[in-house]
N, C-alpha and C positions, 0 to 999 in steps of 0.2 A: 541864289537858288540855282542849283545845277539840275539839268534835265538829262536823263539817260538818252543815248542816241536812238534807241528803239522807240521810246516815248515821243521824242522829237519827230521822228519819221511818221509815226502814227498821226500826230496832231497836224503836221504839215500836209500829209495826204488827205486828211479829212477837210482841212481848209481848202485845199485845191479842188476837191470834189464840190464843196459848197460854192466856190467861186464859179466853177463851170456851170453848175445848176442855176445859179443866180444870173449869170451873164448870158448863157447860151440856151439852156433848156427853157428858161422863162419866156423866151420868144415864141414858144409853141403853145402858150397858155390860151385857153378858149376865150374868144371875145363875147361869148354868150353870158348872160347874167348868172351870178352864182345862185346857189339854192335859196338863200334868203330873198334875194331880189325876185327870183322866179315865183316863189310862193306869194310874195307881196303883190305881184302883178296878177296872179291867178285868183287871189282872194279879194282883189280890188282895193287894197289900202296903200298901194305904192304911191299914190298921189298925195297922201297925208304925211309923207316923210318931211323932215327938215334937214337942212345941211348941217353937218358936224362943224364945230368951230375951226377945226384944222383942215377943212375941205379945200381951202385955197393954198395950202402949204405945198412946197415943191415936190414932196414925195407922195402926195395924195393921189389917188386913182392910179396906182402902179407907176408913179414917176412921170406922169403926163406933163407935169409942170417943170421938169428939169431942163428939157430941151424941146425944140420943135419936132425933132425926129423921135417917133415913138419907140423905135428899136433901141436907140441909144438911151432914151429915158428909162425904159424897163431895165436895161442892163445896169445903168448907173444906180437906180433905186435898189436893185438886187444886191449890187456890190456894197452899197452903203449899209444895207441891212445885214449883210454878212460881217462887215467890219464892226458895226455896233454890237452885234451879238457876240462875236469873238472877243471884243474888248470887254464887255460886261462879264463874260465867262472867265476870261483871264484875270480880271480884277477880283472877282469873287474867289477864285482859286488862290490867288496871291494873298488875299486877306486871310483866308482860312489857313494857309500854310504859315503865314506870319504869326497868327494867333496860336497855332499848334506849337510852333518853335518857342514862342514866348511862355507858353504854359509849362514846357519841359525844363525851363531853367530855374 
């Protein structure tokens, strides 16, 4: 599969922006609870929640389990998210392109 240089620059530029947002900008995320947690606290049912089965996974809670350093944990979790999302998107586009080329023959 050949990619035009203009398309390649666009994809790599988008990937670079996503990496910067995941690794750098994510460090400025608020430590306050999100909207769902806030409403649960306000309505008094926050104590009735149960832990999700994946709550102990390394990427749960914004990467808190990746390392002891919270800054590095957030960055690594964000980068893994970018890599997985890019990989899934690339795989879907590859499969669609392969199917389209197969249908034309």
